C-alpha positions in Angstrom: 22.8 -18.5 -35.4 20.2 -20.8 -35.3 16.1 -20.3 -35.9 13.8 -22.2 -33.2 10.2 -21.8 -32.5 9.3 -21.6 -29.0 6.1 -21.0 -27.6 4.9 -20.3 -30.9 7.7 -17.7 -31.4 10.4 -18.1 -34.2 13.4 -16.5 -32.4 17.1 -16.7 -33.2 19.3 -18.4 -30.7 22.8 -19.1 -29.9 24.6 -22.6 -29.5 23.8 -22.2 -26.0 20.1 -21.4 -26.5 20.2 -18.1 -25.2 18.3 -15.3 -27.5 20.6 -13.4 -30.0 17.8 -10.6 -30.7 16.3 -9.1 -27.4 13.1 -7.7 -29.6 11.8 -11.2 -29.9 11.1 -12.1 -26.4 8.0 -11.3 -24.7 6.4 -12.1 -21.2 4.9 -15.3 -22.7 8.2 -16.5 -23.9 9.7 -15.7 -20.6 6.9 -18.0 -19.1 8.0 -20.5 -21.4 12.2 -20.3 -20.7 11.6 -20.3 -17.3 9.7 -23.5 -17.6 12.2 -25.2 -19.9 14.7 -24.6 -16.6 11.9 -25.6 -13.9 11.0 -22.1 -12.5 7.4 -21.1 -12.1 7.8 -17.3 -12.4 6.5 -15.2 -9.3 6.0 -11.6 -8.6 9.8 -11.7 -7.5 10.9 -13.1 -10.6 9.6 -10.5 -12.5 10.8 -7.8 -10.9 14.3 -9.5 -11.6 13.4 -9.7 -15.2 11.8 -6.2 -15.5 15.1 -4.8 -14.0 17.6 -6.7 -16.4 15.8 -5.6 -19.6 15.6 -2.1 -18.3 18.8 -2.0 -17.3 19.8 -4.2 -20.7 18.2 -1.2 -22.5 20.2 2.0 -20.9 23.7 0.0 -20.8 23.6 -2.4 -23.7 25.2 -5.4 -21.7 23.5 -7.6 -19.1 24.1 -7.1 -15.5 25.7 -9.4 -13.4 24.6 -10.9 -10.2 26.8 -7.8 -8.2 24.8 -5.3 -10.3 21.3 -6.8 -10.2 22.1 -6.3 -6.4 23.6 -3.1 -5.8 21.5 -1.1 -8.6 18.6 -3.3 -8.8 18.2 -3.7 -5.0 17.5 -7.5 -5.2 19.7 -9.4 -2.6 22.0 -11.7 -3.6 20.6 -14.6 -1.4 17.4 -13.7 -3.4 18.7 -14.1 -6.7 20.2 -17.7 -5.7 16.7 -18.7 -4.5 15.1 -17.8 -7.1 17.3 -18.7 -10.0 19.0 -21.5 -8.0 22.9 -21.9 -8.8 23.7 -19.7 -11.6 21.6 -16.7 -11.3 22.8 -14.3 -13.4 22.7 -16.8 -16.4 19.1 -18.1 -15.7 17.7 -14.7 -15.2 19.3 -13.5 -18.5 18.2 -16.9 -20.5 14.5 -16.1 -19.1 14.6 -12.6 -19.7 16.1 -12.9 -23.4 19.1 -11.3 -22.9 22.7 -12.6 -23.8 24.3 -14.3 -20.9 26.4 -11.6 -18.8 29.9 -11.2 -19.3 32.4 -13.4 -16.8 29.3 -15.6 -16.4 30.8 -19.6 -17.1 
């Protein structure tokens, strides 16, 4: 586990850059992380991020695209538009959560 300073926050990350302690995350860090992958956050992004973090708090696991779509009510096509190519992985990264299981 590595410690990094991102946008003035000292955080613990794994070898892929995902935060290993979700408690180290805040919304300003999310904006920075999104910028790192070329995404400018809108209200739609925040809806997905807040769902993912809330769901993680209740289940202890990062939701997959299927769960975000069915439980979170965010259509899969919208997730791909908001977080292109790898929506679950990118969303988890920005939300400060572990990469979802089954996400290569």
